[in-house]
Every structure is written in structure tokens, then in C-alpha cells.
C-alpha positions as a printed Julia matrix, in Angstrom:
83×3 Matrix{Float64}:
 -17.15    2.99   21.88
 -18.49    6.14   20.27
 -16.26    9.18   19.81
 -17.32   12.59   18.49
 -14.74   14.7    16.69
 -15.17   18.38   15.94
 -13.13   19.06   12.81
 -12.64   22.25   10.86
 -14.02   22.1     7.29
 -10.58   21.76    5.68
  -9.6    18.85    7.9
 -12.95   17.17    7.34
 -12.6    17.52    3.56
  -9.07   16.09    3.68
 -10.21   13.18    5.82
 -13.06   12.4     3.44
 -10.71   12.59    0.45
  -8.2    10.21    2.08
 -10.94    7.72    2.94
 -12.43    7.93   -0.56
  -9.01    7.43   -2.17
  -8.68    4.16   -0.26
 -12.23    3.04   -1.08
 -13.3     3.23    2.56
 -15.9     5.1     4.54
 -14.57    7.78    6.88
 -15.34    5.52    9.84
 -13.48    2.55    8.31
 -10.52    4.79    7.49
 -10.35    6.22   11.02
 -10.6     2.75   12.58
  -7.71    1.54   10.41
  -5.62    4.54   11.49
  -6.36    3.98   15.16
  -5.61    0.26   14.87
  -2.26    1.11   13.32
  -1.37    3.33   16.25
  -2.77    1.21   19.07
  -1.79   -2.2    17.74
   0.91   -1.97   15.06
   0.83   -4.98   12.75
   4.56   -5.58   13.18
   4.07   -6.26   16.91
   1.75   -9.15   16.11
   4.3   -10.88   13.88
   7.3   -12.98   14.8
  10.67  -11.95   13.41
  10.44  -14.74   10.8
   6.98  -13.53    9.74
   8.25   -9.94    9.45
  11.19  -11.15    7.34
   8.85  -13.15    5.1
   6.53  -10.15    4.74
   9.46   -7.91    3.83
  10.74  -10.38    1.25
   7.25  -10.68   -0.26
   6.95   -6.89   -0.38
  10.39   -6.6    -1.97
   9.6    -9.26   -4.57
   6.4    -7.43   -5.53
   8.4    -4.57   -7.09
   9.55   -4.67  -10.66
  13.21   -5.28  -11.31
  15.23   -2.39  -12.69
  18.73   -2.2   -14.06
  21.28   -1.19  -11.45
  22.83    2.25  -11.62
  26.46    2.53  -12.64
  29.15    3.27  -10.07
  29.51    6.73  -11.62
  25.78    7.46  -11.33
  25.89    6.94   -7.56
  29.25    8.63   -7.02
  29.58   12.12   -5.58
  30.79   13.37   -8.97
  27.82   11.86  -10.77
  25.28   13.2    -8.29
  26.63   16.76   -8.29
  27.66   16.91  -11.94
  26.95   20.34  -13.42
  25.35   21.81  -10.3
  28.09   23.94   -8.81
  29.7    26.14  -11.41
């Protein structure tokens, strides 16, 4: 299917920049966006596959030290902000 889009120059420039940032042509970038809307990847996976994908994604992040209880408390969050 061929589709013609009439975009204003700012939108066209933004689209080209987004495609370039991902190392894709504008056409490839638009196809990937449309595929994501029409056929979301999560619909094609079973619940076990989604869980495995989430765990793999989670494991791909670096470990950090946990915050202290004080750092995540209301007092710690708002410390020094309100007179």
C-alpha cells in the first residue's frame, strides 16, 4: 500500500530527526510506528513470554544500591523545600 502524507516543514524535520536517531530511513521508522499501533508486540506473546521478556529487560539494567528508608520517606523527599 502506498500512502502520501502532507507534513508541515517542522513535523517533517522532526520525523527525519527521529528516524535518523534510530538509524532508520523515514519509511522504515514510519512502518515500525504503524506496526506498533496496529499489531502491538505484547499481543503476539503468551503471558509466559511477556514475563520472560520483562525479566530479561529488568536484568539488562545495572544494579544500584537501594535508597534508605529516610530517602524515600515523606520527610526525606520534602526536606528543606517548605520553609
